[in-house]
Every structure is written in structure tokens, then in C-alpha cells.
ZAVO-493441 format. One line per field, with one value per residue: residue in one letter; chain; x, y, z of N, C-alpha, C in turn. Coordinates in steps of 0.05 Angstrom, whole numbers. Example, Ala and Ser with C-alpha at 12.3 -4.5 7.8 and 13.67 -1.06 7.14 Angstrom:
BEGIN
keti <- c(a:s) .
vodo <- c(A:A) .
npx <- c(264:257) .
npy <- c(-114:-45) .
npz <- c(156:142) .
capx <- c(246:273) .
capy <- c(-90:-21) .
capz <- c(156:143) .
cpx <- c(264:258) .
cpy <- c(-66:1) .
cpz <- c(156:157) .
//
This chain:
BEGIN
keti <- c(r:g:f:r:s:g:l:l:n:t:t:d:y:s:n:i:c:q:c:d:c:l:d:d:v:k:q:q:l:a:c:t:d:y:g:d:f:l:s:n:e:h:p:p:i:a:t:t:t:i:a:e:k:s:t:d:k:l:v:q:e:f:n:w:v:r:s:q:s:t:a:p:l:t:k:f:l:d:y:i:r:y:s:y:m:i:d:n:v:i:l:v:i:t:g:t:m:h:d:r:d:p:h:e:l:l:e:k:c:h:p:l:g:l:f:d:s:l:a:s:l:c:a:a:t:k:t:s:e:l:f:q:l:v:l:v:d:t:p:l:a:p:y:f:s:e:a:v:t:d:a:d:l:d:e:l:n:i:e:i:i:r:n:t:l:y:k:a:y:l:e:d:f:y:k:f:c:m:a:m:g:g:a:t:a:e:v:m:g:d:i:l:k:f:e:a:d:r:r:a:i:n:i:t:i:n:s:f:g:t:d:l:t:k:d:d:r:a:k:l:l:p:n:f:g:f:l:y:p:e:g:l:t:r:l:e:q:a:e:d:f:q) .
vodo <- c(A:A:A:A:A:A:A:A:A:A:A:A:A:A:A:A:A:A:A:A:A:A:A:A:A:A:A:A:A:A:A:A:A:A:A:A:A:A:A:A:A:A:A:A:A:A:A:A:A:A:A:A:A:A:A:A:A:A:A:A:A:A:A:A:A:A:A:A:A:A:A:A:A:A:A:A:A:A:A:A:A:A:A:A:A:A:A:A:A:A:A:A:A:A:A:A:A:A:A:A:A:A:A:A:A:A:A:A:A:A:A:A:A:A:A:A:A:A:A:A:A:A:A:A:A:A:A:A:A:A:A:A:A:A:A:A:A:A:A:A:A:A:A:A:A:A:A:A:A:A:A:A:A:A:A:A:A:A:A:A:A:A:A:A:A:A:A:A:A:A:A:A:A:A:A:A:A:A:A:A:A:A:A:A:A:A:A:A:A:A:A:A:A:A:A:A:A:A:A:A:A:A:A:A:A:A:A:A:A:A:A:A:A:A:A:A:A:A:A:A:A:A:A:A:A:A:A:A:A:A:A:A:A:A:A:A:A:A:A:A:A:A) .
npx <- c(-869:-843:-789:-784:-785:-736:-699:-643:-646:-648:-621:-589:-554:-530:-502:-466:-436:-405:-367:-299:-269:-270:-282:-311:-356:-375:-390:-430:-468:-483:-518:-565:-617:-585:-553:-512:-484:-432:-403:-368:-324:-258:-219:-166:-223:-246:-269:-290:-306:-349:-384:-392:-416:-461:-488:-498:-533:-576:-592:-606:-651:-684:-694:-722:-768:-789:-799:-842:-881:-939:-971:-990:-940:-896:-881:-867:-822:-789:-780:-747:-701:-685:-653:-603:-594:-588:-539:-506:-510:-489:-437:-420:-424:-385:-339:-337:-326:-274:-248:-247:-240:-292:-308:-286:-317:-368:-360:-356:-406:-467:-502:-559:-573:-567:-584:-612:-591:-546:-494:-489:-486:-435:-405:-407:-375:-375:-399:-447:-469:-475:-512:-559:-567:-580:-628:-661:-655:-657:-688:-689:-700:-744:-729:-680:-694:-724:-691:-637:-590:-555:-513:-502:-473:-426:-404:-386:-412:-421:-437:-478:-513:-525:-551:-594:-622:-634:-668:-713:-726:-737:-781:-818:-823:-843:-893:-918:-921:-954:-1000:-1014:-1032:-1055:-1016:-970:-964:-960:-914:-872:-875:-853:-801:-782:-787:-748:-702:-703:-695:-645:-613:-620:-595:-543:-530:-532:-491:-446:-443:-421:-367:-361:-374:-427:-489:-538:-589:-582:-570:-618:-650:-636:-657:-703:-774:-805:-812:-793:-772:-794:-839:-811:-761:-729:-728:-696:-649:-637:-621:-576:-508:-463:-437:-459) .
npy <- c(-161:-203:-193:-147:-164:-187:-147:-118:-114:-77:-108:-140:-101:-84:-130:-133:-88:-105:-136:-156:-159:-161:-212:-232:-200:-221:-273:-259:-235:-279:-304:-278:-256:-246:-289:-337:-303:-286:-331:-354:-323:-317:-309:-259:-218:-162:-93:-71:-116:-135:-92:-95:-146:-141:-101:-129:-168:-135:-113:-160:-177:-132:-131:-179:-168:-127:-156:-187:-151:-107:-54:3:-4:-24:20:55:30:34:89:93:70:106:149:125:110:160:177:137:147:199:187:155:192:230:197:183:231:237:197:146:76:34:-14:-7:36:13:-24:10:30:36:-22:-20:19:0:-13:-39:-13:13:-5:7:62:69:55:97:146:200:262:281:235:205:235:229:174:172:200:166:112:104:99:149:187:225:263:282:303:347:378:381:397:381:418:430:386:391:434:414:418:383:374:412:392:343:361:388:345:315:351:351:297:289:324:300:249:265:286:240:209:242:239:187:186:174:133:130:181:211:190:185:236:270:248:259:314:328:309:343:393:384:378:429:462:442:453:509:523:500:531:579:623:607:610:608:639:675:669:624:587:585:558:506:489:447:453:446:424:427:477:506:558:603:595:576:620:655:625:628:681:684:700:686:644:666) .
npz <- c(1134:1159:1148:1177:1230:1233:1240:1274:1345:1407:1445:1412:1390:1437:1452:1408:1418:1460:1438:1425:1380:1307:1291:1333:1326:1279:1296:1332:1299:1271:1304:1296:1250:1208:1201:1168:1134:1132:1132:1096:1098:1117:1177:1188:1190:1152:1161:1114:1087:1118:1111:1056:1048:1080:1053:1005:1024:1040:990:963:993:988:933:929:959:927:880:895:903:890:854:894:919:891:859:900:922:878:877:922:903:864:883:890:838:814:837:816:760:757:775:732:689:706:706:652:627:644:621:647:663:641:667:718:735:738:779:823:829:866:887:894:859:808:740:679:632:649:639:585:587:609:566:532:491:484:513:493:469:515:543:511:517:571:570:541:557:613:679:700:664:660:700:682:632:646:677:660:609:548:543:595:613:585:609:656:704:750:804:809:772:798:845:822:798:844:870:835:838:894:902:868:892:942:927:908:956:987:957:966:1018:1087:1132:1101:1078:1125:1153:1113:1093:1134:1135:1083:1083:1121:1094:1050:1075:1097:1051:1029:1067:1064:1011:1011:1048:1022:978:991:977:926:853:847:840:879:856:824:863:891:855:863:910:943:936:984:1053:1123:1131:1091:1071:1090:1115:1072:1040:1070:1070:1016:1012:1043:1057:1084:1138:1183) .
capx <- c(-869:-823:-763:-783:-779:-708:-682:-629:-659:-630:-604:-569:-534:-515:-483:-445:-419:-387:-347:-272:-256:-290:-290:-333:-379:-384:-404:-454:-488:-492:-540:-588:-628:-563:-546:-485:-477:-403:-391:-346:-302:-239:-206:-180:-243:-243:-294:-300:-320:-375:-401:-399:-434:-486:-501:-507:-557:-597:-601:-620:-677:-699:-703:-742:-793:-800:-809:-868:-900:-957:-976:-970:-916:-874:-872:-854:-795:-773:-771:-725:-678:-678:-631:-579:-590:-577:-511:-492:-508:-469:-411:-413:-419:-359:-319:-336:-312:-246:-237:-243:-247:-320:-311:-280:-340:-390:-353:-360:-435:-482:-519:-587:-578:-560:-606:-603:-577:-523:-470:-487:-476:-406:-392:-409:-349:-378:-420:-473:-479:-483:-537:-581:-572:-594:-655:-676:-652:-656:-712:-686:-704:-761:-715:-659:-706:-735:-672:-610:-586:-529:-493:-494:-453:-401:-393:-375:-425:-431:-452:-502:-531:-534:-570:-618:-636:-645:-691:-735:-733:-749:-807:-835:-828:-861:-920:-928:-928:-977:-1024:-1021:-1047:-1052:-990:-949:-961:-951:-886:-854:-876:-833:-775:-774:-783:-722:-682:-704:-682:-616:-600:-621:-574:-517:-525:-526:-464:-425:-442:-405:-341:-361:-385:-456:-504:-561:-611:-576:-573:-647:-662:-628:-669:-729:-796:-820:-796:-801:-762:-808:-823:-796:-733:-715:-724:-673:-625:-631:-608:-553:-483:-442:-447:-473) .
capy <- c(-162:-222:-180:-127:-178:-194:-124:-120:-100:-65:-129:-148:-80:-84:-152:-126:-68:-119:-152:-146:-158:-165:-240:-234:-188:-241:-294:-248:-232:-306:-311:-262:-263:-244:-317:-344:-287:-283:-357:-360:-304:-327:-289:-237:-205:-132:-78:-68:-141:-135:-72:-105:-169:-131:-88:-150:-180:-115:-112:-185:-177:-110:-140:-200:-155:-114:-176:-197:-128:-97:-25:24:-10:-27:47:66:18:46:115:90:63:128:165:110:112:187:177:120:161:221:174:147:217:241:179:184:256:235:173:124:50:28:-35:5:52:-5:-35:30:37:23:-43:-13:37:-12:-18:-54:2:27:-13:22:89:67:51:121:159:229:270:283:208:197:249:217:148:176:208:145:85:101:107:176:204:249:283:294:319:371:393:381:397:371:438:429:366:402:454:399:426:357:377:427:372:324:375:393:320:309:369:341:271:292:336:279:229:277:288:212:201:257:229:161:192:156:130:135:210:221:182:192:265:281:239:273:342:329:306:368:414:377:385:458:474:435:468:537:524:493:551:602:624:596:628:603:663:669:659:596:570:582:539:480:482:434:471:436:418:442:505:519:574:625:587:574:648:665:611:639:707:682:706:673:626:681) .
capz <- c(1163:1167:1147:1198:1255:1232:1246:1300:1367:1427:1457:1392:1389:1462:1450:1389:1431:1478:1423:1427:1353:1286:1290:1353:1314:1260:1311:1344:1277:1263:1322:1288:1223:1188:1197:1160:1110:1132:1138:1077:1102:1137:1194:1200:1173:1150:1162:1087:1080:1132:1098:1029:1051:1091:1031:987:1036:1038:962:956:1006:976:906:933:967:903:861:906:909:870:856:890:933:871:852:923:923:856:886:940:887:846:894:884:809:808:844:797:735:760:775:704:674:714:696:622:621:651:607:665:653:646:687:743:742:746:805:843:830:888:875:893:837:782:722:656:613:661:625:560:594:613:540:516:487:484:532:478:467:542:550:496:529:596:565:528:568:642:693:709:640:665:716:665:610:657:693:650:580:538:548:624:616:574:628:678:729:759:830:804:759:818:862:806:796:871:875:819:849:921:898:856:913:962:915:908:983:996:943:978:1043:1109:1145:1082:1077:1151:1160:1092:1091:1152:1127:1059:1090:1134:1073:1034:1091:1099:1025:1026:1084:1053:986:1018:1060:1003:957:999:966:898:833:845:848:896:840:816:887:897:837:871:935:940:943:1006:1076:1148:1128:1069:1052:1102:1119:1047:1031:1085:1060:989:1014:1060:1044:1099:1159:1204) .
cpx <- c(-848:-795:-761:-776:-750:-689:-668:-643:-638:-611:-582:-546:-517:-494:-460:-426:-399:-366:-320:-258:-278:-299:-312:-359:-392:-400:-430:-476:-499:-515:-566:-598:-607:-552:-517:-475:-447:-389:-368:-322:-283:-225:-177:-199:-240:-270:-307:-315:-347:-394:-410:-420:-461:-502:-513:-533:-581:-609:-616:-648:-695:-711:-724:-769:-806:-812:-836:-889:-918:-959:-995:-943:-892:-863:-858:-826:-777:-763:-747:-699:-668:-655:-604:-573:-578:-547:-495:-488:-488:-441:-402:-407:-391:-336:-315:-321:-282:-234:-230:-251:-276:-324:-305:-303:-363:-385:-359:-389:-448:-501:-549:-594:-571:-586:-595:-585:-553:-497:-466:-478:-446:-392:-393:-381:-351:-401:-447:-486:-490:-509:-561:-587:-587:-623:-673:-677:-652:-683:-712:-692:-721:-746:-694:-672:-716:-713:-645:-610:-559:-507:-484:-472:-426:-388:-382:-387:-438:-447:-478:-523:-542:-556:-596:-635:-649:-669:-716:-745:-747:-777:-827:-843:-847:-890:-933:-937:-952:-1003:-1033:-1038:-1040:-1025:-967:-943:-950:-922:-867:-853:-855:-805:-765:-771:-756:-700:-680:-690:-652:-601:-599:-599:-547:-510:-518:-498:-442:-423:-426:-377:-338:-373:-415:-471:-527:-585:-607:-579:-602:-660:-656:-643:-697:-751:-815:-801:-806:-793:-778:-833:-805:-766:-717:-709:-699:-647:-617:-616:-583:-527:-459:-454:-463:-501) .
cpy <- c(-182:-210:-160:-140:-187:-172:-128:-103:-89:-85:-137:-127:-79:-107:-146:-106:-81:-135:-139:-144:-164:-194:-246:-222:-208:-263:-284:-244:-258:-316:-296:-271:-259:-271:-321:-328:-281:-309:-365:-341:-314:-305:-284:-223:-175:-118:-74:-93:-143:-116:-82:-127:-160:-117:-108:-163:-161:-114:-137:-185:-155:-119:-162:-187:-141:-133:-187:-175:-123:-67:-19:19:-12:1:60:56:29:73:113:85:87:145:151:111:139:187:160:134:184:210:166:171:228:223:180:209:255:209:150:98:43:7:-25:22:35:-17:-16:38:22:2:-37:6:26:-16:-28:-39:17:20:2:51:90:65:76:135:189:237:273:256:198:209:236:189:151:183:185:119:82:109:136:196:228:271:297:312:346:390:398:382:387:392:438:408:376:421:441:408:402:360:392:408:353:337:381:368:312:326:358:314:273:304:316:258:239:278:260:204:216:247:202:165:172:156:136:165:221:215:191:223:278:273:255:303:346:328:331:390:409:385:415:471:467:450:497:540:520:514:575:600:612:617:625:628:655:658:631:577:565:561:510:470:470:453:458:431:433:471:520:533:595:619:586:602:660:651:622:665:707:686:694:656:640:688) .
cpz <- c(1174:1168:1170:1225:1256:1237:1273:1321:1386:1440:1437:1391:1414:1462:1431:1401:1450:1464:1424:1400:1333:1283:1310:1341:1294:1274:1323:1323:1268:1280:1315:1261:1201:1182:1189:1136:1109:1136:1120:1079:1124:1152:1184:1181:1174:1152:1135:1078:1093:1118:1071:1030:1062:1070:1011:998:1035:1010:954:968:995:949:909:941:943:883:869:909:885:874:880:904:914:864:875:926:901:864:905:925:870:857:888:854:801:814:825:770:736:761:747:687:680:703:666:614:625:640:627:653:660:667:715:753:752:773:828:847:853:876:875:871:810:766:696:637:624:647:599:564:597:587:523:515:487:502:518:475:494:549:537:508:555:591:555:545:598:655:702:687:646:681:699:644:620:668:680:620:573:545:577:628:606:593:654:705:743:785:827:791:780:836:848:803:822:878:861:831:876:919:887:877:934:952:915:935:993:982:955:1004:1065:1122:1127:1080:1103:1157:1139:1088:1108:1144:1103:1065:1103:1113:1056:1049:1093:1074:1021:1042:1073:1028:992:1029:1039:980:965:988:938:879:831:856:866:880:831:839:894:880:845:896:931:950:963:1029:1100:1146:1107:1079:1064:1105:1094:1036:1045:1076:1032:991:1031:1045:1059:1121:1180:1195) .
//
């Protein structure tokens, strides 16, 4: 609750909108709960610096909340991190296939999606070795074991793998929230349904003009959402934007 009271309010945003430069933004944020998180940054400050430091502050506070939590909140917070973990693992898989530097890959990973064995993934030299590491050493192992095979990695179907993992993850997260009931089911249910619909629409649009068949596309769409089931059925049969 203390962190909630520290969120920027309408007045804070209004004041930031009146700023003439990024240094003014820095001073305005110093008057909020963001405090002196930019105090060591000398002018002229860059937008990338503000984004990086803001992310660092978010991750620090998120990890603190998780460290103080108990079940089922701890599991809920883990679910929030899983989406970032998926993106990080896909980034590492792609980089490994293209012989990218491991240190460069780790620097590009989102901090909320970091986990202990991610560095060992970056050290993998073959896709088969990488796949086994993912199955054994990552929190995403259940999603990979159900949705992806070693052969899929060899075919370089990275975006298909990403969407397959997100489908499994979103369906699992949705079931967890529904089982919790109460405000969690009500609020998170709508949020996750919206995200499922958004991904279903994006997958459908991005599949036009590709070799992805309707049947393969249907396998990537989450089995819930505001569009489910009639809307998804129509998306599965769509052939163009019309």
C-alpha cells in the first residue's frame, strides 16, 4: 500500500507536461516518491537514462515486495515476471543461433526477466544443448516441455515459439487468477482477456502473406478472452484484413 501511494498522480503528470527540458523533468520527479534516483546523472540528461533508471527503480521495488510476500502473492508476482523471462529466453536463443556475444545478450535482457541460470543459457554452443538447459534450469520449463521441441529450434521458428510459449503462459496465469477468485479474478481476468485478444489479433494480422497455415495459426491463439470462442473462430478463418 505504501508503494501504491507513491504512484504519480494527475497533478504530478500535469507538472511534468509543463517542463521545458529533461532537466526540468528530473527536478520535478525529485519532488515525488521517485526522489533522487537521478541525482548522480549530470546534465544534459538523456531519455534513455531516465528510462533505464526508472526501470532499475521498478525492479528494485518489485523484488523487495516479492521478498516480503507469502503464497499466493509470491506465485502471482512470479507470473508477472514470466512474460519478461520468455522474451529474455527467446532473445538468448536467437543470439545463440547467430553466434552473438553472451555478455551482449545479457545486457539486452530485461532485468525483471533475469534468473540464476540465464547466464548458462548464454554459454550454450548448440541449440540442442540450449534446449536441454531451458528444460532443466529455468522457471519456464513447463511451458517449453509442453509447447516446444528441439526440432522447432533448428527450424528457426522463433516467433512461432514465442507465441506458443505466451499462449501456454497466459492460459496458465488466467487459470491461476480464476482459481483465486474475488477481486483478483475480476480485475486480472479482464486484463488477461484483453491481452489474449490483443495477441490473437496481432498474430492473425502478422500471419497474412506468410507460410503459416490457418491450422497452425489457430494453435497459437489463447483459448480464452473477450473474443473467445466466436471471435477466435472468425480470426482463425480470416484470409485478409477485410
